[in-house]
C-alpha positions in Angstrom: 4.1 -41.8 -19.4 3.7 -45.6 -19.8 2.5 -48.2 -17.6 4.0 -51.2 -19.0 6.8 -51.2 -16.7 4.6 -51.8 -13.9 4.2 -55.2 -15.6 7.4 -56.5 -16.0 8.7 -59.4 -13.3 10.9 -58.7 -10.7 13.6 -61.0 -9.6 15.1 -60.7 -5.9 18.6 -62.2 -4.8 16.5 -64.9 -3.2 13.4 -66.9 -3.9 10.8 -66.5 -6.5 10.3 -63.6 -8.7 7.3 -61.1 -8.6 4.8 -61.5 -11.6 4.8 -57.6 -11.7 5.9 -54.4 -9.8 2.4 -53.9 -8.1 2.8 -55.1 -4.5 0.0 -55.2 -1.7 1.2 -53.2 1.0 1.0 -54.6 4.7 -2.3 -53.2 6.2 -4.1 -53.1 9.6 -7.5 -55.0 8.9 -8.3 -55.8 12.7 -9.7 -59.2 11.8 -7.7 -61.3 14.0 -9.0 -63.5 17.0 -8.0 -62.4 20.5 -5.0 -64.6 20.8 -4.0 -63.2 17.3 -4.9 -66.3 15.3 -6.1 -66.1 11.4 -9.7 -65.5 10.6 -11.9 -66.7 7.8 -12.3 -62.9 6.9 -8.6 -62.6 6.5 -8.5 -65.3 4.2 -11.0 -64.0 1.9 -9.3 -60.4 2.2 -6.2 -61.5 1.1 -7.5 -64.2 -0.9 -9.2 -61.8 -3.4 -6.1 -59.5 -3.6 -4.0 -62.8 -4.7 -6.9 -63.3 -7.2 -6.6 -59.6 -8.1 -3.1 -59.9 -10.0 -0.7 -58.4 -7.1 2.8 -59.3 -7.7 3.1 -60.4 -4.3 0.8 -60.3 -1.3 2.2 -59.2 2.4 0.2 -59.9 5.3 -0.8 -57.3 8.3 1.6 -57.0 10.8 2.1 -59.8 13.0 3.3 -59.0 16.4 6.2 -61.6 17.6 5.7 -61.1 21.4 2.6 -61.0 23.6 4.0 -57.7 24.8 4.0 -56.2 21.3 0.4 -56.4 20.6 -0.6 -53.3 18.6 -4.2 -53.6 18.8 -7.5 -55.4 19.8 -7.6 -57.3 16.3 -3.8 -57.7 15.3 -2.2 -60.7 14.2 0.3 -62.5 15.8 3.1 -64.9 15.4 4.4 -65.6 18.9 3.4 -69.2 19.3 3.7 -72.2 17.5 0.1 -72.5 17.8 -0.4 -69.7 15.0 1.7 -71.8 12.6 -1.8 -73.7 11.2 -3.8 -70.6 10.4 -0.9 -69.0 8.5 -0.1 -72.3 6.4 -4.0 -72.1 5.5 -3.5 -68.3 4.7 0.0 -68.8 2.6 -1.8 -71.5 0.7 -4.7 -69.3 -0.1 -2.3 -66.7 -1.4 0.0 -69.0 -3.2 -3.0 -70.5 -5.1 -3.2 -67.5 -7.2 0.4 -65.5 -7.2 3.9 -66.8 -6.9 5.3 -65.1 -3.8 3.8 -64.6 0.1 5.3 -62.7 2.8 4.4 -62.0 5.9 5.4 -58.9 8.3 6.9 -59.3 11.7 5.9 -56.3 14.2 6.3 -55.2 17.5 4.5 -52.2 18.6 6.9 -50.8 21.6 5.5 -48.2 23.3 2.6 -47.7 21.0 1.0 -50.7 22.4 -2.2 -49.7 23.9 -3.0 -50.6 27.6 -5.9 -52.5 26.6 -3.8 -55.2 25.0 -0.5 -55.3 27.5 -0.4 -54.6 31.0 2.7 -52.3 30.4 4.2 -51.4 26.9 7.7 -51.8 26.4 10.7 -49.9 24.3 14.2 -49.2 24.1 13.9 -46.9 27.0 11.5 -45.4 29.9 8.7 -43.2 28.2 7.1 -41.3 30.4 4.2 -40.4 27.9 3.4 -43.7 27.7 4.3 -45.3 30.7 6.5 -47.6 28.7 9.4 -49.5 30.5 12.7 -49.7 28.9 13.9 -53.1 28.1 16.8 -54.5 29.8 19.6 -55.9 27.6 19.0 -59.2 27.9 15.4 -58.6 27.0 16.3 -56.9 24.0 18.5 -60.3 23.1 15.1 -61.9 23.6 13.4 -59.5 21.5 15.9 -60.3 18.8 15.1 -64.2 19.3 11.7 -63.8 18.9 11.6 -61.7 15.6 14.0 -64.7 14.6 11.4 -67.0 15.7 8.7 -65.2 13.9 10.5 -65.6 10.6 11.0 -69.2 11.5 7.4 -69.7 12.1 6.3 -68.0 8.9 8.7 -70.2 7.2 7.1 -73.3 8.3 3.7 -72.0 7.5 4.8 -71.7 3.6 5.6 -68.1 3.2 8.4 -67.5 1.0 10.0 -64.5 3.3 8.8 -62.1 6.0 9.4 -58.2 6.0 10.6 -56.8 9.3 8.5 -53.7 10.1 10.9 -50.9 11.0 8.7 -48.0 10.3 6.0 -45.8 11.4 7.2 -45.4 15.2 7.2 -49.1 16.3 9.9 -50.6 18.3 12.3 -50.8 15.8 11.9 -47.3 14.6 12.0 -46.5 18.4 15.5 -48.0 18.7 16.7 -46.0 15.5 15.5 -42.8 16.6 17.9 -41.0 18.9 14.7 -39.0 20.6 13.6 -42.5 21.9 16.7 -44.3 22.6 18.6 -42.9 25.4 20.4 -46.2 26.4 24.1 -46.4 27.3 24.8 -50.2 26.5 25.7 -51.5 22.9 22.0 -51.2 22.0 22.2 -47.1 22.2 24.0 -44.0 21.2 25.8 -44.0 18.3 23.9 -44.9 15.0 25.8 -48.1 14.8 24.4 -49.1 18.2 20.8 -47.8 17.8 20.7 -49.8 14.7 22.3 -52.8 16.0 18.9 -54.5 17.0 17.8 -54.2 13.0 21.3 -55.9 12.0 21.2 -58.8 14.6 17.4 -59.5 13.5 18.6 -59.9 10.0 21.8 -62.1 11.0 19.3 -64.4 13.1 16.8 -64.8 10.4 19.6 -65.4 7.8 21.1 -68.3 10.0 17.5 -69.7 11.2 16.1 -70.2 7.9 16.5 -71.7 4.3 19.0 -70.0 2.0 16.1 -68.7 -0.4 14.1 -67.6 2.0 13.2 -64.0 1.5 13.9 -61.1 3.9 12.8 -57.4 3.5 12.9 -54.3 5.4 10.4 -51.7 5.7 11.8 -48.2 7.3 10.3 -44.8 7.6 12.7 -42.1 6.0 11.7 -39.4 8.3 9.4 -38.6 11.4 9.1 -40.2 14.5 12.4 -38.4 15.7 14.3 -40.0 13.0 16.7 -38.1 10.9 17.3 -38.5 7.0 20.7 -38.5 6.8 20.8 -41.4 9.2 18.3 -43.3 7.5 20.3 -43.0 4.3 23.2 -44.1 5.6 21.5 -47.3 7.3 19.7 -47.7 4.0 23.1 -47.6 2.2 24.9 -49.8 4.7 21.7 -52.5 4.7 21.7 -52.9 1.1 25.3 -52.8 0.7 25.7 -56.0 3.1 23.3 -57.8 0.4 21.8 -59.9 3.6 18.0 -58.7 2.8 16.3 -59.1 -0.9 14.3 -55.7 -0.8 14.1 -52.5 1.4 10.3 -50.8 1.4 10.3 -47.3 2.0 7.2 -45.9 3.8 6.8 -42.4 3.0 3.1 -41.4 3.5 3.3 -39.7 0.1 5.5 -41.0 -2.2 5.7 -37.8 -4.2 6.6 -35.6 -0.9 9.6 -33.7 -0.5 11.6 -33.9 2.8 10.0 -32.5 6.0 13.5 -31.1 7.0 14.1 -27.9 4.8 17.6 -28.4 4.8 16.8 -31.4 2.3 13.9 -30.0 0.3 14.1 -29.3 -3.3 14.1 -32.6 -4.4 11.7 -35.6 -3.8 12.3 -37.3 -0.5 12.4 -40.9 -2.4 15.5 -39.6 -4.5 17.7 -39.6 -1.6 17.3 -43.5 -1.7 16.9 -44.4 -5.1 20.4 -42.9 -6.0 21.9 -45.5 -3.5 24.1 -48.2 -4.8 21.6 -51.4 -4.2 23.9 -54.3 -4.8 20.9 -56.4 -6.1 18.5 -55.6 -3.1 15.2 -54.2 -4.6 13.9 -50.9 -3.4 10.3 -50.3 -3.2 8.1 -47.2 -2.1 4.5 -46.8 -0.5 2.3 -43.5 0.2 -0.6 -42.4 -1.7 0.0 -44.6 -4.7 -3.5 -44.5 -6.3 -3.2 -44.7 -10.0 -1.3 -46.8 -12.5 0.5 -43.6 -13.6 1.7 -42.5 -10.3 3.0 -45.7 -9.6 5.0 -45.9 -13.1 6.2 -42.3 -12.6 7.9 -43.7 -9.3 9.1 -47.0 -11.4 10.9 -44.6 -13.7 12.2 -42.5 -11.3 14.2 -45.3 -9.8 12.2 -47.5 -7.3 11.9 -51.2 -8.4 8.6 -51.8 -7.0 5.3 -49.9 -5.4 3.2 -50.8 -2.3 -0.4 -50.2 -3.1 -2.7 -49.6 -0.1 -5.7 -47.5 -0.1 -6.3 -48.5 -3.7 -6.1 -52.2 -3.3 -8.7 -51.6 -0.4 -11.1 -50.1 -2.8 -10.2 -52.3 -5.7 -9.0 -56.2 -5.0 -8.3 -56.3 -8.6 -6.3 -52.9 -8.9 -3.3 -54.4 -10.8 -5.8 -56.1 -13.5 -7.5 -53.0 -13.8 -4.3 -51.1 -14.2 -3.4 -53.3 -17.0 -6.4 -53.2 -18.8 -6.5 -49.2 -18.6 -3.4 -47.5 -17.8 -5.5 -44.2 -16.9 -7.6 -46.2 -14.6 -8.9 -43.9 -11.4 -9.9 -45.6 -8.2 -13.8 -45.0 -7.4 -14.0 -41.5 -5.6 -14.7 -41.4 -1.8 -16.5 -41.7 0.5 -17.7 -45.2 -0.4 -20.2 -47.3 1.3 -19.7 -50.1 3.9 -21.7 -52.3 1.5 -19.2 -51.4 -1.3 -16.3 -52.5 0.7 -18.1 -55.8 2.1 -17.9 -56.6 -1.5 -14.5 -55.9 -2.0 -13.6 -58.5 1.0 -13.5 -56.5 3.9 -15.0 -58.1 7.0 -16.9 -56.5 9.8 -14.1 -55.7 11.8 -12.2 -53.9 9.1 -15.1 -52.1 8.0 -15.4 -50.8 11.4 -11.6 -49.8 11.5 -12.0 -48.1 8.1 -15.1 -45.8 9.3 -12.5 -44.3 11.6 -10.6 -43.1 8.6 -11.7 -39.5 7.6 -13.8 -39.3 4.6 -13.2 -43.0 3.6 -16.5 -44.7 4.7 -20.0 -42.7 3.9 -22.1 -42.5 7.2 -25.1 -44.4 7.1 -27.2 -41.0 7.9 -25.7 -39.3 5.0 -26.7 -42.2 2.7 -30.2 -42.1 3.7 -30.5 -38.5 3.3 -29.0 -39.0 0.0 
């Protein structure tokens, strides 16, 4: 397996090309101000990754409504007051790489009570205490996603990605288990996916013709059905209104969880679909250049790098220099991660990941 395929330029239907196929995955950093504004810590974190050679940089998830905040340190883009900070962030990224994208998000019923008075979702959810949105409120949610894209464009980003994965609000609408509506946003797959298509159409209408638009989807879990997600992906790519589809699989090499579809990799249910110029990316435990190259040669157009990018801000440069490159073994020290550009709150967040950050007492004993 050779890795030069990772460093071929990647063109899109719209906007600039990425310099290579290694893309910085959108990751929670918990580094925002209380109102969701950009901080110096985030400028440093993403600026280092831009200098580190990634084909393009994607921000953390940015909530489009105050009601959709998913964590205390989450970034927001629900107000015009946020634009100036994101303009600084876009400029820092684009000083070192061609392409900058901002991810649009709403946590839905996964919004914690410490962040919102009451979570909302497609339907009432007794477990979380979430209230189901009215039809008019769903229409407003569509408009707020579109407004987030307009603000990102104003700030200088080349495009946005809609976060439709990981059980957040767009996933909740797609899930027949979570979406029990009886209006035009519930019932059939066509109705459950309507919100996604309306946001896509709205962004296309509100933003300039070369503004890039991506969509992140989960292929399974969260009440989703693999055949439906494959059908949805085919329809979205067939329309050609997005520029890339980003599949978050948790483990890019895994087989489907549903036994009826096992016997082949989960990603293969999407790489064999006609794309009509839409690029297909994959995320999930991609830690080495050789694993990344195998996914490209198996049919993906690009790969999203997460944990390896936390450990090495210059992962693409290291991968280019050494196809056999292996990330530093875990756990690593907080000092190591601070030198890799993680701020204090990001470090506190990473310490909640099992086995990622070495506890101070263990270091003392060692």
